[in-house]
LUMRO-843586 format. One line per 2 residues: number of its first residue (from 1); their letters; for each residue y negated, x, z of C-alpha. Coordinates in nm, 4 decimals, decimal comma. Each point is the difference from the previous one (the first is absolute). Example, Ala and Ser with C-alpha at 12.3 -4.5 7.8 and 13.67 -1.06 7.14 Angstrom:
REM LUMRO-843586
1> AS> 0,4500:1,2300:0,7800  -0,3440:0,1370:-0,0660
This chain:
REM LUMRO-843586
1> XX> -0,0317:0,7647:0,0380  -0,3372:0,0419:0,1725
3> XX> -0,1387:0,1924:-0,3008  0,1433:-0,2385:-0,2607
5> XX> -0,2588:-0,2192:-0,1783  0,2680:-0,2736:-0,0027
7> XX> 0,0581:0,0336:0,3774  -0,0587:-0,3651:0,0923
9> XX> 0,2059:-0,1412:-0,2873  0,2886:0,2376:0,0727
11> XX> -0,0114:-0,0750:0,3732  0,0197:-0,3748:-0,0609
13> XX> 0,2733:0,0427:-0,2612  0,2269:0,2111:0,2174
15> XX> -0,0962:-0,0958:0,3525  -0,0667:-0,2774:0,2468
17> XX> -0,3505:-0,1343:0,0646  -0,1516:-0,0663:0,3421
19> XX> 0,1710:-0,2912:0,1694  0,3197:0,0603:-0,1936
21> XX> 0,3525:0,0922:0,0977  0,1704:0,3189:-0,1082
23> XX> 0,3770:0,0150:0,0047  0,0679:0,3503:0,1333
25> XX> 0,0840:0,2231:-0,2955  0,3298:0,1396:0,1304
27> XX> -0,0471:0,3406:0,1579  -0,3321:0,0614:-0,1774
29> XX> -0,3189:-0,0155:0,2021  -0,2674:-0,2309:-0,1425
31> XX> -0,3428:0,1379:-0,0856  -0,3149:-0,1951:0,0780
33> XX> -0,3087:0,0195:-0,2206  -0,3052:-0,0209:0,2280
35> XX> -0,3485:-0,0420:-0,1427  -0,3256:-0,1077:0,1625
37> XX> -0,3620:0,0120:-0,1120  -0,3156:-0,0007:0,2080
39> XX> -0,2178:-0,3047:0,0460  -0,3286:0,1277:-0,1476
41> XX> -0,1943:-0,1752:0,2780  0,1963:0,1717:0,2776
43> XX> 0,1161:0,3415:0,1230  0,2197:0,2439:-0,1929
45> XX> 0,3769:-0,0117:0,0516  0,1603:0,2178:0,2672
47> XX> 0,3762:-0,0502:-0,0493  0,2812:-0,2113:-0,1375
49> XX> 0,2814:-0,0972:0,2332  0,3432:-0,1585:-0,0269
51> XX> 0,1140:-0,2171:0,2863  0,3765:-0,0359:0,0173
53> XX> 0,1702:-0,2693:0,2046  0,3696:-0,0503:0,0736
55> XX> 0,2398:-0,1339:0,2611  0,2117:0,2397:0,2009
57> XX> 0,2491:-0,1167:0,2647  -0,1683:-0,3410:0,0032
59> XX> -0,3497:0,1442:0,0582  -0,2847:0,0101:-0,2479
61> XX> -0,1245:0,3492:-0,0829  -0,3068:0,1265:-0,1816
63> XX> -0,1081:0,3388:-0,1312  -0,3313:0,0981:-0,1560
65> XX> -0,0071:0,2740:-0,2606  -0,3144:0,1440:-0,1520
67> XX> 0,0776:0,0245:-0,3710  -0,3252:0,1317:-0,1523
69> XX> -0,2958:0,1794:0,1574  -0,3573:0,0181:-0,1216
71> XX> -0,1806:0,3163:-0,0991  0,3095:0,1639:-0,1520
73> XX> 0,1562:0,0397:0,3431  0,3767:-0,0179:0,0425
75> XX> 0,2166:-0,2133:0,2238  0,1643:0,2070:0,2729
77> XX> 0,3745:-0,0076:-0,0839  0,1001:-0,0029:0,3677
79> XX> -0,2374:-0,2598:0,1447  -0,0554:-0,1951:-0,3248
81> XX> -0,3727:-0,0071:0,0816  -0,3162:0,1016:-0,1830
83> XX> -0,2425:0,2421:0,1633  -0,3413:-0,1334:0,1028
85> XX> -0,2274:0,0108:-0,3047  -0,3113:0,0485:0,2135
87> XX> -0,1676:-0,3330:-0,0828  -0,2675:-0,0947:0,2513
89> XX> -0,2422:-0,2833:0,0776  -0,3595:0,0472:0,1187
91> XX> -0,0253:-0,2517:0,2835  -0,3806:-0,0059:-0,0141
93> XX> -0,0071:-0,1678:-0,3427  0,3683:-0,0588:-0,0935
95> XX> -0,0109:0,2347:-0,2986  0,3513:0,1240:-0,0763
97> XX> 0,1289:0,3123:-0,1726  -0,0276:-0,0191:-0,3771
99> XX> 0,1190:0,3559:-0,0615  0,3596:-0,0460:0,1216
101> XX> 0,2612:-0,2555:-0,0935  0,1061:-0,1119:-0,3452
103> XX> -0,0892:-0,2828:-0,2371  0,3699:-0,0363:-0,0894
105> XX> 0,3361:0,1026:0,1448  0,3159:0,0002:-0,2110
107> XX> 0,3461:0,1335:0,0763  0,3739:-0,0536:-0,0353
109> XX> 0,1661:-0,0157:0,3418  0,3645:0,0235:0,1047
111> XX> 0,1294:-0,0937:0,3462  0,1285:0,3234:0,1591
113> XX> 0,2313:-0,2066:0,2241  0,1229:-0,2592:-0,2494
115> XX> 0,3327:-0,1637:0,0896  0,1496:-0,1803:-0,3032
117> XX> 0,2226:-0,2084:0,2319  -0,2878:-0,1436:0,2053
119> XX> -0,2362:-0,2895:-0,0640  -0,3620:0,1066:0,0184
121> XX> -0,3472:-0,0979:-0,1080  -0,2883:0,2180:-0,1093
123> XX> -0,3669:-0,0768:-0,0444  -0,2997:0,2107:-0,0926
125> XX> -0,3133:0,0355:0,2080  -0,3171:0,1808:-0,1063
127> XX> -0,2588:0,1216:0,2530  -0,3646:0,0686:-0,0710
129> XX> -0,2050:0,2661:0,1731  -0,1550:-0,1256:0,3253
131> XX> -0,3027:-0,2311:-0,0086  -0,2030:-0,1723:0,2690
133> XX> 0,1521:-0,2944:0,1779  -0,2067:-0,3189:-0,0375
135> XX> -0,1000:0,0132:0,3669  -0,1506:0,3450:-0,0572
137> XX> -0,1998:-0,1333:-0,2973  -0,1258:-0,2871:0,2149
139> XX> -0,1024:0,2336:0,2822  -0,1943:0,2251:-0,2395
141> XX> -0,1818:-0,2995:-0,1534  -0,0807:-0,1342:0,3477
143> XX> -0,1182:0,3404:0,1217  0,2495:0,0163:0,2865
145> XX> 0,2824:0,2354:0,0867  0,3432:-0,0993:-0,1367
147> XX> 0,2430:-0,1508:0,2484  0,1871:0,3010:0,1475
149> XX> 0,3086:-0,2155:0,0600  0,0487:-0,0443:-0,3777
151> XX> 0,0826:0,2630:-0,2607  -0,3137:0,0910:-0,1946
153> XX> 0,1918:0,0499:-0,3270  0,3052:-0,1327:-0,1762
155> XX> 0,2068:0,0707:-0,3096  0,0184:-0,2855:-0,2471
157> XX> 0,3461:-0,0583:-0,1458  0,1706:-0,1832:-0,2796
159> XX> 0,3723:-0,0564:-0,0385  0,2526:-0,1249:-0,2494
161> XX> 0,2728:-0,2567:0,0189  0,3318:0,1607:0,0963
163> XX> 0,2850:0,0996:-0,2242  0,3325:-0,0995:0,1518
165> XX> 0,3026:0,2302:-0,0379  0,3385:-0,1675:-0,0038
167> X> 0,3161:0,2133:0,0050
């Protein structure tokens, strides 16, 4: 599907859009089409994640899975995490790595722990490479040292509406 020129049309025709409800397809495990593109005015993309939520024994649970890694790296099948792509920020002028990260991440993802009898929700989150936090920018412009009590960098994120799975 990810190489199909009709990918978006086929996904809408046979799937559920963000914010929708999917009636669990029997014993089959649903596949999620994940696709994010870089904001041209910001840092390259570092990874795509799926956040899964469910209720177990009356308690809410959450699990984060990395689903796609930048720079042709692979998700570790045991930890479900991407390796560090090496992106860095120069804290003297807030320049960030332009040579690592991707302009676009696209994958099909399947929950390795899917339970067709359980209600669940899934949403997508995309993380950019690190950039300077606004307080670091302000300190540089003012010619003072950044506040050591605050992180100097952050990773901007975007996320989707969830898809709800109903058994």
